[in-house]
C-alpha positions in Angstrom: 0.0 0.0 0.0 1.3 3.4 -0.9 1.3 5.9 2.0 1.5 9.6 1.0 3.3 12.0 3.3 3.2 15.7 2.2 6.2 17.7 3.2 4.5 20.9 1.8 7.7 22.4 0.5 7.5 25.6 -1.5 10.2 26.8 -3.9 9.9 30.5 -4.6 11.2 32.3 -7.6 12.4 35.6 -6.2 14.5 37.1 -9.0 18.0 37.9 -7.7 17.0 37.4 -4.1 17.8 34.2 -2.2 15.2 31.5 -2.1 13.0 31.6 0.9 12.9 28.6 3.2 9.5 26.9 2.9 7.1 27.0 5.8 6.8 23.9 8.0 4.6 23.9 11.1 6.7 23.3 14.2 4.2 24.1 17.0 0.4 24.4 16.9 -2.1 25.2 19.7 -5.8 24.8 18.7 -7.4 25.1 22.1 -10.0 22.5 21.1 -11.3 21.2 24.4 -11.0 21.4 28.2 -9.6 17.8 28.3 -6.6 18.7 26.0 -6.4 22.3 27.2 -3.2 23.8 25.8 -1.7 20.7 24.1 0.8 21.5 21.3 -0.6 19.5 18.4 2.7 19.3 16.5 5.7 19.9 18.6 4.6 18.2 21.9 5.4 21.3 24.0 2.4 21.8 26.2 1.2 25.1 27.7 -0.2 25.7 31.2 -2.6 28.4 32.5 -0.5 30.9 34.5 -1.2 33.8 36.9 -5.0 33.4 37.1 -7.9 31.1 36.6 -9.8 32.9 33.9 -8.1 31.4 30.8 -11.1 29.2 29.7 -11.7 26.9 26.8 -15.1 27.7 25.3 -17.2 27.7 22.1 -16.1 30.1 19.3 -14.3 30.8 16.1 -16.5 29.7 13.2 -14.6 31.9 10.7 -12.4 30.7 7.8 -13.5 27.4 6.3 -14.5 24.5 8.5 -15.9 25.6 11.9 -13.5 25.4 14.8 -15.0 24.0 18.0 -13.4 26.0 20.8 -11.1 28.9 21.6 -9.0 30.2 24.6 -10.7 33.1 26.3 -8.3 35.4 28.1 -10.4 37.6 30.2 -7.9 39.7 32.2 -4.8 41.7 31.4 -2.9 39.5 33.9 -3.9 36.1 32.4 -1.9 34.1 29.9 -0.8 30.6 28.8 2.8 29.8 29.6 5.0 27.5 27.4 8.5 26.5 28.0 10.4 27.7 24.9 13.5 25.6 25.8 11.6 22.3 25.8 12.6 19.7 23.3 10.4 20.1 20.2 9.9 23.9 20.4 11.0 25.8 17.3 14.1 27.9 17.7 14.4 30.5 14.8 18.1 31.0 14.8 19.2 32.5 11.5 16.4 31.3 9.3 13.0 32.5 8.3 9.9 31.9 10.5 6.2 32.7 10.6 3.3 32.9 13.1 -0.4 32.7 12.3 -3.4 32.9 14.6 -7.0 34.0 15.0 -8.0 36.6 17.7 -10.9 38.6 18.9 -10.9 41.8 21.0 -14.4 42.7 22.1 -13.9 46.2 23.4 -11.3 49.0 23.1 -9.3 49.5 26.3 -6.9 52.3 25.4 -4.0 50.1 26.5 -1.4 47.9 25.0 -2.7 44.4 24.5 -0.4 41.5 24.0 -1.2 38.7 21.6 1.9 36.5 21.9 5.5 36.7 23.2 8.1 34.2 22.3 10.7 35.8 24.4 12.9 35.5 27.5 13.5 37.1 30.9 16.1 39.6 29.4 16.1 43.0 27.9 16.2 41.6 24.4 13.0 40.0 23.0 12.3 37.2 20.6 9.2 37.4 18.4 6.4 39.4 19.9 3.0 40.7 18.7 0.8 43.3 20.3 -1.8 45.9 19.6 -0.6 49.2 21.0 -2.7 51.8 22.8 -2.5 53.8 19.6 -4.1 50.9 17.6 -0.9 49.8 15.8 -0.6 46.1 15.3 3.1 45.5 15.9 5.3 42.4 15.2 8.7 42.7 16.8 11.9 40.6 16.4 15.3 41.2 18.1 18.5 39.7 17.0 22.2 39.7 17.8 24.1 43.0 17.8 22.4 46.4 17.6 19.5 44.9 15.8 15.7 45.0 16.4 12.9 45.2 13.9 9.3 46.2 14.1 6.6 45.7 11.4 3.4 47.6 12.0 -0.1 48.1 10.7 -1.0 51.5 12.1 -4.6 52.5 12.7 -5.8 48.9 13.0 -9.5 48.7 13.8 -9.5 45.2 15.3 -11.1 46.0 18.7 -14.5 45.4 17.2 -15.7 42.1 18.6 -15.0 40.4 15.3 -12.6 37.5 14.6 -9.4 38.6 12.8 -6.7 36.5 11.2 -3.1 37.8 11.5 0.1 36.3 10.1 3.6 37.5 10.8 6.6 36.6 8.6 10.3 37.1 9.2 12.2 36.3 6.0 15.9 37.3 5.6 15.9 35.8 2.1 13.8 38.6 0.7 15.7 41.6 2.2 17.9 41.5 5.2 15.7 41.8 8.2 12.4 41.8 6.4 9.3 41.6 8.6 5.7 41.5 7.3 2.3 41.5 9.0 -0.8 40.4 7.1 -4.2 41.1 8.5 -7.3 39.0 7.5 -5.3 37.5 4.6 -4.6 40.8 3.0 -1.5 41.0 0.7 -1.1 44.7 1.6 1.6 44.7 4.3 3.6 47.3 6.1 7.3 46.9 6.9 9.6 49.0 9.0 13.0 48.4 10.6 15.3 50.0 13.2 18.8 49.0 14.3 22.1 49.6 12.5 23.6 46.2 12.4 22.1 43.2 10.6 21.6 40.2 12.9 23.6 37.0 12.6 21.0 35.2 14.7 17.4 36.0 15.9 16.9 35.8 19.6 15.4 32.4 20.3 12.6 31.9 22.8 13.5 31.0 26.3 10.0 31.4 27.7 6.8 31.8 25.7 3.5 33.4 26.6 0.3 33.2 24.6 -2.2 36.0 25.0 0.2 38.6 26.5 3.7 40.1 26.2 6.4 40.9 28.8 7.3 44.3 30.0 10.9 45.0 31.2 11.9 41.4 31.9 9.4 39.1 33.6 6.1 41.0 34.2 3.2 39.8 32.2 0.6 42.5 32.6 -0.4 43.3 29.0 -3.0 40.7 28.3 -5.2 40.2 25.3 -8.5 40.7 27.1 -10.1 38.6 24.3 -10.2 35.3 22.5 -7.3 33.4 20.9 -7.4 30.4 18.6 -5.3 28.2 16.2 -1.9 29.8 17.0 0.8 28.2 14.9 4.6 28.7 14.8 6.4 27.8 11.6 10.0 27.5 10.5 10.3 29.1 7.1 8.3 31.8 5.4 4.6 31.4 4.6 3.8 32.5 1.1 1.0 34.9 0.3 -0.9 32.0 -1.3 -0.6 29.9 1.9 -1.7 32.9 4.0 -4.8 33.3 1.8 -5.5 29.6 2.1 -5.1 29.6 5.9 -7.5 32.6 6.1 -10.1 30.9 3.9 -9.8 27.6 5.8 -8.8 25.6 2.8 -5.4 25.0 4.4 -4.9 24.2 8.1 -1.7 24.7 10.0 -1.5 20.9 10.6 -1.4 20.4 6.8 2.1 21.9 6.8 3.4 19.8 9.8 6.3 17.4 9.2 4.6 14.1 8.3 4.7 11.0 10.5 7.1 8.4 9.2 9.3 10.8 7.1 11.6 13.4 8.8 12.9 16.1 6.6 16.5 16.9 7.5 17.3 19.7 5.1 16.1 21.6 2.0 17.9 24.0 -0.3 17.6 25.7 -3.6 20.3 26.9 -5.9 19.9 30.6 -6.8 21.0 30.5 -10.4 19.7 27.1 -11.6 16.7 26.8 -9.3 17.6 23.2 -8.5 16.1 22.0 -5.2 17.6 19.4 -2.9 15.6 17.5 -0.4 17.1 15.2 2.3 15.1 13.0 4.6 15.6 10.1 7.0 14.7 6.8 5.3 13.9 3.3 6.2 16.2 0.6 4.9 14.5 -1.3 2.1 11.8 1.2 1.5 11.4 2.9 -1.8 10.4 6.6 -2.0 9.0 8.6 -4.9 8.9 12.5 -5.0 5.9 14.3 -6.5 5.7 18.0 -7.5 2.8 20.6 -7.8 2.4 24.3 -8.5 -1.0 24.5 -6.7 -1.2 21.6 -4.2 -4.1 20.1 -6.2 -2.6 18.3 -9.1 0.6 16.2 -8.5 3.1 14.9 -11.0 5.8 12.4 -10.1 9.3 14.0 -10.6 11.5 11.0 -9.7 12.9 9.1 -12.7 13.3 6.1 -10.5 12.4 5.5 -6.8 14.9 6.6 -4.1 16.1 3.6 -2.2 16.0 3.9 1.6 19.3 3.1 3.4 18.2 3.4 7.0 19.8 6.8 7.2 19.6 10.2 5.3 18.8 10.1 1.6 18.9 12.9 -0.9 16.9 13.9 -4.0 17.5 16.9 -6.4 15.1 18.4 -8.9 14.7 21.6 -10.9 11.1 22.7 -11.3 10.1 23.2 -14.9 9.2 26.7 -16.2 10.5 28.7 -13.2 7.2 28.8 -11.4 6.5 31.4 -8.7 5.8 28.6 -6.2 6.5 24.9 -6.3 5.6 22.2 -3.8 7.0 18.7 -3.2 5.5 15.6 -1.7 7.5 12.5 -0.6 5.7 9.1 -0.7 7.0 5.9 0.7 5.9 2.8 -1.4 
């Protein structure tokens, strides 16, 4: 029987720019039930309610494709979900691209900063953070090594309206050094800004992580969401605008981009000049693998001339997408 495992790898044609690392879901909290609470559906790093008892799991979020059953309700500025960012299985951004996507709802305007997530540490430097400022600017911040921090903002956001909104944040050094982008409700219109004189050699990795708030100074968590949070996903690599639109519409779920069971991708790269892509994965001795390609995730064509024979260790496959498409996806199948 043939088992299909989609690696959901995208190859981007970006002119003279470096190729973006494709997005792969590393951590995903869907807040689906009281019994599972804050289980990480992909990385196995579980969250816990911290600082209060008003983080509840309740009905909500029927926006974007298939209805979602439940959401996390964060009712106080002092409430949040705590996740250990140094736990095995939690994504560390390092030097590469990464993305975050989530749904949130803010019922009333408070005239105060409201934290959405904070993948940070107890230091003066901060990892990825997102907040709505008192001036209604939706900010995505990343700090890195040296004199380097970046903020991408959507000023004048009108999201304190009691409606569900979908927000995606992308850090992608392959586009322009230190590029940050924020997409609101799937819109391709983004705003980018930066500050800091020295390009980072590494992005600050999460030491501690908080969902539904952000830290002030070092450890204080007093800027809570005062609203609802759902389907928060943390990805290695850069989500494409096509994927962001699909996530917003519900035709793509964060779990669809997760590393498949049975096949572990170890590396992916693309040559700038030729466009040749190289995939490496851990294989099972005696198992044959075929690789399939697609430009739209709907129709797949086998691109292997002959099956790749498993060795019980890492195997490699290279391929050049035909016609220099703007996006190209790969799927590995074990036969």
